[in-house]
Residue, then its C-alpha position, 0 to 999 in steps of 0.5 A: m348478470i350480477n352474481l350475489s357475493g359478499e362484496n355486492i350483496v349489501l349494495v344489491g339488497a339496498l337497491l331492491l329495498f329502495v325500489a320495493v318501497l317506491a313500488g309500494k307507494v305506486a301500488y297504494r296510489f293505484g289501488a294495487p296490492a304492494l306485495l304484487l309489485f314486490l314480486g314484480v321487482g324481484m322478477l325484473f331484477g332476476l331477469d336482467f341483473i341478478s343470478y339467483r336460484s337457491v332452493d335452501i336459502t329461499q326456504f329459509i328466508g320464507m320460513m323466517s319471514l312467515c314466522v314474523i308475519l304470523f306473529t305480528g298478525g296474532m299480536d295485532t288481533s284483538f280476542r275480544e273482536i274474534r270471539p264472536i267469529i272463532g267458530p266460523g273462523v276455525v272451520l274455514a281454517t281447517a275444513g275449508v282448507v281440506m275441501t278446497a284442496l280436494v275440489l281443486a285437486g279433482f279439477v287438476w287431475l281431470i284436466a292434466p291429460w288434456l295437457g299431456l301430463e300423467m299426473p296421479f291424484a296424489l300429485a294433483l292434491l299436492l299442488a292443490s294443497t300448497m294453494s289451499s290456504t289464504d295468505s296472511a301476508s297478503v290479507f293483513s297488508i291489504l285489509r290494514s292499508k285500506k281505511q275501510g271498515l267491514k260489516e258483520h265482523l268480516r275483517p277479524l274473520l278474514e284475518l283470523e282464517s288467514g293467520s290460522n290456516d297456514p298449519m293445515a295447508y303446511m301439514l297436507t303439503i308435507l304429508l303428500i310430499g312424504v307419500l310421493s317421495n316414498t319417505s312415508e310409504h308405510v304410514g297409513l291414513g289413520m296414522s297420518v290423521v293421528a300425526f296431524v292432530v298431534q302436531m296441531v294439539v302440540g302446536a296449540l299448547s306450545g304457542y299458548l304456553v310460550g306466549r304466557l312465558a314471554v308475557w311473564t318474562i317481559n313484564r318482570i325482567g326489568l331491563a334498564n335498556h328498553s331497546l332490549y325488549v325488542v330483542l327479547l320478544l324477537a328471541f321468543v318469536f323464533f323460539s316458539f317456532a323452533f321449539t314447537d317443531l323440535v317437540g313435534g308440533n306445528g311451529y306456524l300455529a305456535v307462532y300465531l297463538s303466541g302472538l295472540v296471547i302476547g297481544n291480548h295481555k298487558l305488556v311492558q313497552k307494548r307500544p314501541l314493541t308493536v311499532f317495531f314489529d309493524g315495521f319489521t313485518w313489512l321488511m320481512q314481507i318485502v324480503m320474502f316477496l323479492t326473494l320469491g320473485l328472484f327465484v322464479n324463472s320467467d321463461e319457464l312461466l311462458q311454457p304452454e303447459v305452465l300457462i294453460l294449467g296456471c291460468s286454469v288453476g288460478f281462475f277455477l280456484i277464485l270462481v269455484a273451489r274457494p266459493l264452494s268450500v266457503f258456502a259449505c263450511l259456513l252452512p251451520f252459521r246462520k248469522f252471515t248474509a249471502r253477501a257476506r259469504l260471497y265477500i269471504s269467498w272473493v277475499g281468498l287471496r293467494g300470496a307468498v305462503p302458497i309459493l313458499f310451500a311449492i318450494y318444498p316439493m323441489m327440495d325433496d325432488v318430487e316428480y313435476a316439482d318445477l312444473l307445480f312451483n311455476v303453476v302456483f306462482l302463476s295462479t298466485i299472480i292471477s289471484l293478486l291481480v284479480q282479487g287483491t285489486t278488488v278488495s275494497g270495490m267488492a266490499n262497496l259493491l256488496g254494501l259491506a263497507y263503511e268508512e273507518r274513522e281514524s283517530a285524531f290523537d296518536v296517544n297511549m296509556h301506560e299499561d298500569m293506569k286504570s283510566v279510560l281514554t276515549e275520543v268522541e266527536v261532538n254532535e247535536s245531541m251533545l250541545e242541546s244543553g249548551h255550547t260551552l264545555k262547562d254545559i256538558v254533563l260528564p261523570e266525576n273524575t272525568l276531563v276533556m284533555m284536548i280538542c281537535r278542530d280542523g286539524e288544530y289542537f288546543v287545550p280547552q277551558g270550561k268557557t270554550e265554545l264547542r262546535l259540531g265535528d269537534k274531536l274530544l280526547v276524554i279521560s275518566d276513572r269511571g268508564e261504565e258511567l262514561e259509556s252511559t253518559y255517551r249513550e244518553m248524548g246519542i253518541d254511538e261511535v266512541m273510539k277507545l285509545g290506549 
């Protein structure tokens, strides 16, 4: 076994990252969740090479990683896309979490005596609460790595739910830990509800204000060294979490909303900032999953009560608790088909967040804390194995998937430019008036900048002959007129760039 020390921690960390990246490549090729293999790499190294069992360090790494993951998830979420599904998304992220926890807690409480465990309902509810939210890291990484679109606004709905339901699960977990460890025995249900509402309101308000402050600061500070914009935004990420927690709000909700606000406003150096945070988020996901894999004791996972309870909880959550809560929460929203509701039920992945929340009872010496952690860990592996590997397959089976076209032009508009940059594919309707570029009627102040044909790029002239399947990069100062022209040409699918 290798004991982590200042002399070898950098070498071990580099080796772990190398193996994790290779594991991610293998996972993508075989359609498995990369995050599952990151967990596996951590468990493998913890089994034979590295001695690691620090609760405090694991909790700290998980907290920092989750801040970055939630912020990037919010930053990549378009408010225009989530506006039509805000209602069902919020209901799933709040009432759905509570209902899932209650249904799962009832199941655990009923089967615990059969395993010789004297588990009060509050403890069963604590176990269920740690697993009640879908994991944003798992959902974001899987949905965004698949070149597959989802009908009925399912993708923004799933991303909104997974990015915003962690605060509810966190609140339930902390509240129940306080009850079980007798640190809040005099706090009644009414006060608990008030404390929850205060945390959510303060968290939402703080996240919005910090996000607006970040936008204002970054756009006006005028840094000569553009690399410092990354440092500045990273400071705002952690400030949003820590300051909100300091004033009594929910830091995780604040971080997500800060990212949502920043991502939906014009921002200096937005392109490099987005690229950095995409890569940095993957790094934090890898570090968090590797750390959690190193932390778990593989021998404890093989104990009979852990195997039986973990497998039971995992499959009950997938097949009963999650579908029941989803169908109940979506009853008021008639626009979703039965197939869509079934798919939402299926894509209720558990990942690093439940495992991270399961560490909190260990920090407060709650009874059966080790058992709870191992059960959550095993149930999470089952969720990633069963649900994570079938995200695309289930969408195809239910007829909800379509091929998401990738842009042929990797370009971006400057924030101050008012022009509209679009990519369109040449179809038969476009060529009815002629096969050369000059035969196509476009609005004034509109220019076809470049053509992509069979992977080759060239700048066109008026006499350039167009072919079916050519992709045109079009810039225009008259966006509305251009959209109208596209409709007249029978072009329904237009990709806006920049």
